[in-house]
C-alpha positions in Angstrom: 69.7 -45.4 102.2 72.7 -47.5 102.9 74.9 -44.4 103.0 73.1 -42.7 105.8 75.0 -42.2 109.1 73.9 -42.8 112.6 73.6 -39.1 113.2 71.1 -38.9 110.3 68.9 -41.5 111.9 69.1 -39.7 115.3 68.2 -36.4 113.7 65.1 -37.8 112.1 64.0 -39.6 115.3 64.9 -43.0 114.0 67.4 -45.6 115.4 69.4 -48.1 113.4 68.8 -51.0 115.8 67.1 -51.9 119.1 69.9 -50.9 121.4 69.8 -47.3 120.4 66.0 -47.3 120.7 66.3 -48.6 124.3 68.8 -45.9 125.2 66.5 -43.2 123.8 63.6 -44.5 125.8 65.7 -44.6 129.0 66.8 -41.0 128.4 63.3 -39.7 128.0 62.2 -41.6 131.1 65.0 -40.1 133.2 64.2 -36.6 131.9 60.5 -37.1 132.8 61.3 -38.2 136.4 63.7 -35.3 136.8 61.1 -32.8 135.6 58.5 -34.3 137.9 60.7 -34.0 141.0 61.7 -30.4 140.0 58.0 -29.5 139.6 57.0 -31.1 143.0 59.8 -29.4 144.9 59.4 -25.9 143.2 56.8 -24.6 145.8 59.3 -25.3 148.6 62.1 -23.3 146.9 60.6 -20.0 148.1 60.6 -21.1 151.7 63.7 -21.4 154.0 64.3 -23.2 157.2 62.9 -25.7 158.3 61.9 -26.8 154.8 65.5 -26.3 153.6 68.8 -26.6 155.3 69.9 -23.3 156.8 72.6 -21.5 155.0 75.7 -20.0 156.5 78.2 -17.3 155.3 81.2 -18.6 153.5 83.6 -17.3 156.1 81.8 -19.2 159.0 82.9 -22.7 159.9 79.9 -24.9 160.5 80.8 -27.6 163.1 79.4 -31.1 162.6 76.6 -32.2 164.8 77.7 -34.7 167.5 77.0 -38.3 166.3 76.7 -39.7 169.8 79.6 -42.1 169.4 82.8 -42.5 171.2 82.8 -41.5 174.9 79.5 -39.7 174.3 77.6 -42.9 173.6 74.8 -43.4 176.1 74.8 -47.0 177.5 72.1 -46.5 180.1 69.6 -48.6 178.0 71.9 -51.6 178.3 71.4 -51.9 182.0 67.6 -52.0 181.8 65.7 -55.2 182.5 65.1 -56.3 178.9 68.7 -55.7 177.9 70.0 -57.5 181.1 67.8 -60.5 180.3 69.2 -60.7 176.8 72.7 -60.3 178.0 72.2 -63.1 180.5 71.2 -65.4 177.6 74.3 -64.4 175.6 76.7 -64.9 178.6 75.3 -68.3 179.6 74.9 -69.5 176.0 77.1 -68.4 173.1 79.8 -66.7 175.2 80.1 -69.7 177.5 80.5 -72.1 174.6 82.9 -69.8 172.8 85.2 -69.3 175.8 85.2 -73.0 176.6 86.0 -73.9 173.0 88.6 -71.3 172.3 90.3 -70.5 175.6 89.5 -73.4 178.0 90.3 -71.3 181.1 91.6 -72.8 184.3 90.5 -70.5 187.1 92.2 -70.4 190.5 92.6 -68.0 193.5 88.8 -67.6 194.1 89.4 -68.6 197.7 91.1 -65.2 198.1 87.8 -63.5 197.5 86.0 -65.4 200.3 86.0 -62.4 202.7 84.1 -60.4 200.1 81.6 -63.2 199.5 80.7 -63.7 203.2 77.9 -61.2 203.1 74.6 -62.0 201.4 74.9 -59.3 198.8 78.6 -58.6 198.0 79.4 -54.9 197.2 80.9 -53.6 194.0 84.4 -54.7 193.1 86.9 -53.4 190.5 88.7 -56.2 188.7 92.1 -55.1 187.3 93.6 -57.8 184.9 96.5 -57.6 182.5 95.5 -57.3 178.8 96.8 -59.2 175.8 93.8 -60.0 173.6 90.2 -59.1 172.8 89.1 -62.5 174.2 90.3 -61.4 177.7 86.9 -59.8 178.4 85.0 -63.0 177.6 87.4 -65.1 179.7 87.0 -62.6 182.6 83.2 -62.5 182.5 83.0 -66.3 182.5 85.7 -66.6 185.3 84.3 -64.0 187.7 82.0 -65.6 190.4 78.2 -65.3 189.7 77.8 -63.0 192.7 79.4 -60.2 190.6 78.8 -61.5 187.1 75.2 -60.5 187.1 76.0 -56.9 187.7 79.2 -56.5 185.8 80.3 -53.6 183.6 83.3 -53.5 181.2 85.3 -50.3 180.6 86.0 -50.4 176.9 88.0 -48.1 174.6 85.7 -45.5 173.1 87.8 -45.1 170.0 87.6 -48.8 169.1 84.4 -50.3 170.5 82.2 -47.2 170.1 83.3 -45.8 166.8 80.3 -47.1 164.9 76.6 -47.4 165.9 76.4 -51.1 165.3 79.6 -51.9 167.2 78.6 -49.6 170.1 75.2 -51.2 170.4 76.7 -54.7 170.2 79.3 -53.9 172.9 76.8 -52.4 175.2 74.3 -55.2 174.9 76.6 -58.3 174.9 79.4 -57.0 177.3 77.6 -54.3 179.2 80.5 -52.1 178.1 80.8 -48.4 178.7 83.1 -46.1 176.7 86.2 -44.6 178.2 88.9 -42.4 176.7 92.1 -44.4 177.3 94.3 -41.5 176.3 93.0 -38.9 178.7 90.2 -39.8 181.1 87.8 -36.9 181.3 85.7 -35.8 184.2 82.6 -37.0 182.5 84.1 -40.5 182.0 85.0 -40.7 185.7 81.6 -39.5 186.8 80.0 -42.2 184.6 82.2 -44.9 186.1 81.5 -43.6 189.6 77.8 -43.6 189.1 77.9 -47.1 187.7 79.7 -48.4 190.8 77.4 -46.4 193.0 74.4 -48.2 191.5 75.9 -51.5 192.7 77.7 -52.7 189.5 81.2 -54.2 189.6 83.7 -53.2 186.9 86.4 -54.7 184.7 89.0 -52.2 183.8 92.4 -52.8 182.2 95.0 -50.7 183.9 97.4 -51.0 180.9 94.9 -49.1 178.8 95.2 -51.4 175.8 96.4 -54.8 174.5 100.0 -55.7 174.6 101.7 -54.9 171.3 104.5 -57.5 171.6 103.4 -60.2 174.0 104.8 -58.4 177.1 102.9 -56.2 179.5 102.7 -52.4 179.7 103.0 -49.9 182.5 99.8 -49.5 184.5 97.8 -46.3 184.3 96.2 -44.8 187.5 92.6 -44.9 186.5 91.6 -48.0 188.4 93.5 -46.8 191.5 91.9 -43.4 191.4 88.4 -44.8 190.9 88.9 -47.2 193.9 90.0 -44.4 196.2 87.0 -42.2 195.2 84.4 -44.9 195.4 85.7 -47.2 198.2 85.4 -50.3 195.9 88.3 -52.8 196.5 90.6 -53.7 193.6 91.0 -57.4 192.8 94.2 -57.9 190.8 93.9 -60.6 188.1 96.5 -62.2 185.9 95.4 -63.8 182.6 97.9 -66.1 180.8 97.7 -67.6 177.3 95.3 -65.3 175.5 98.1 -63.6 173.7 99.0 -66.9 172.0 95.4 -67.6 171.1 94.6 -64.3 169.5 97.1 -61.5 170.3 97.2 -58.0 168.8 97.8 -58.2 165.1 96.7 -61.8 164.8 94.7 -62.7 161.7 93.1 -65.9 163.0 92.3 -67.7 166.2 94.5 -70.5 167.5 92.5 -72.3 170.3 94.4 -73.2 173.4 94.4 -73.2 177.2 94.4 -70.1 179.4 94.9 -69.5 183.1 93.1 -66.9 185.2 94.5 -66.3 188.7 92.7 -64.0 191.1 94.7 -62.1 193.8 93.9 -60.8 197.2 91.7 -57.7 197.2 93.5 -54.4 197.7 92.4 -51.1 199.2 94.2 -47.8 199.4 95.9 -47.2 202.7 95.2 -44.1 204.8 97.1 -41.2 203.2 98.2 -43.2 200.2 98.1 -41.3 197.0 96.9 -42.7 193.7 100.4 -43.2 192.3 101.6 -45.4 195.2 98.4 -47.3 195.2 98.7 -47.9 191.4 102.2 -49.2 192.0 100.9 -51.7 194.5 98.2 -52.9 192.0 100.9 -53.4 189.3 103.1 -55.2 191.8 100.2 -57.5 192.8 99.5 -58.4 189.2 103.2 -58.9 188.6 103.4 -61.3 191.5 100.4 -63.3 190.1 102.1 -63.6 186.8 105.1 -65.1 188.6 102.8 -67.4 190.5 101.2 -68.6 187.3 104.6 -69.7 186.0 106.0 -71.1 189.3 104.1 -71.6 192.5 102.7 -69.6 195.5 105.8 -70.0 197.6 108.3 -69.1 194.9 106.3 -66.1 193.8 105.9 -64.9 197.4 109.7 -65.2 198.0 110.5 -63.4 194.8 108.1 -60.6 195.6 109.6 -60.2 199.1 113.1 -59.9 197.7 112.1 -57.7 194.7 113.0 -60.4 192.1 109.6 -60.9 190.5 109.9 -61.0 186.7 108.5 -57.7 185.3 105.3 -57.9 183.3 106.9 -55.6 180.8 109.7 -58.1 180.2 113.5 -57.6 180.1 115.1 -54.3 179.3 116.2 -55.4 175.9 115.2 -54.7 172.3 114.5 -56.8 169.3 115.2 -60.5 169.2 116.3 -60.8 172.9 112.8 -59.8 174.1 111.2 -62.3 171.7 113.6 -64.9 172.9 112.7 -64.3 176.5 109.1 -64.3 175.6 109.5 -67.7 173.9 111.2 -69.1 177.1 108.4 -67.7 179.2 105.7 -69.4 177.1 107.7 -72.6 177.0 107.4 -73.1 180.8 103.8 -71.8 180.9 100.9 -74.3 181.0 98.7 -71.8 179.0 98.3 -72.4 175.2 99.7 -76.0 175.5 97.1 -77.4 173.1 98.5 -75.3 170.2 102.2 -75.5 171.1 104.2 -77.8 168.8 107.5 -79.4 169.6 110.4 -77.7 167.8 112.0 -79.7 165.1 115.5 -78.8 164.4 117.1 -79.4 161.0 119.4 -82.3 160.6 122.8 -80.8 159.6 124.7 -84.0 159.9 
């Protein structure tokens, strides 16, 4: 009896202990469930589509069905009454508190929009700010006057904010965002933006196409200028300062500080002006606002007139010299002052 092996116990239907008995019971239960499923689905085996997935020859490539994400995501539901009401609660509640706590924006230049606000119902406007951080959108929404804030749409990158269903739904509901392809704007994307403006909505669009990779600005793309010339909506240049220090691209945590939002004079395309020239004027206007943020109105105006405004893209250097100039720029800026610490140099005797 003592010399019997485990295989002898198994062959005779016995188990040497409780653990082997439990394993045997689990195996029998799994086999029973598998057999029941096979029996239940056997009648459907003789039928084809739609009870079973249609087959395809091996040499035929079956394309994936569209998932409705990216620039194909439909955001029309986010502009319906219920979604608009929920978004109003989000903007006036959590977003307002978060922007005040994290960014503490100081808004100026709103007097330059007085001509657009003279009418009872101001028309759609395209706001074109520089872009350094994900918090730029929240800062902009809270800084834009209420006359446009209630009907405000945000052009967001389709490959980032609309790459998953939960992210797309959250972006559409909280920000009233619509997807755009920032690499190559398609005709469908332009038609979507044009229809949104035709419905009376204003738009936030970042002409740089994405966040700054190193703290300096990037060249403007012509999407905002092209959209303005086709819809007649004026462009309002905006410069945001300080968000890159709070939560720039690649940052792993928030560093709360102060920001500055400066609105410029609205721009319209001149008669016969093409999109490229108009886009250059928009970039020059935002560049001038950046200079005004660091200096004052008179100095910025004089520098712009003489062509000496500091470029948004920074100096034409590489490596440490660009970072050095960026540090000097941030040193004289009032934005981010709450998180800036005085430099302590080592005592070398």
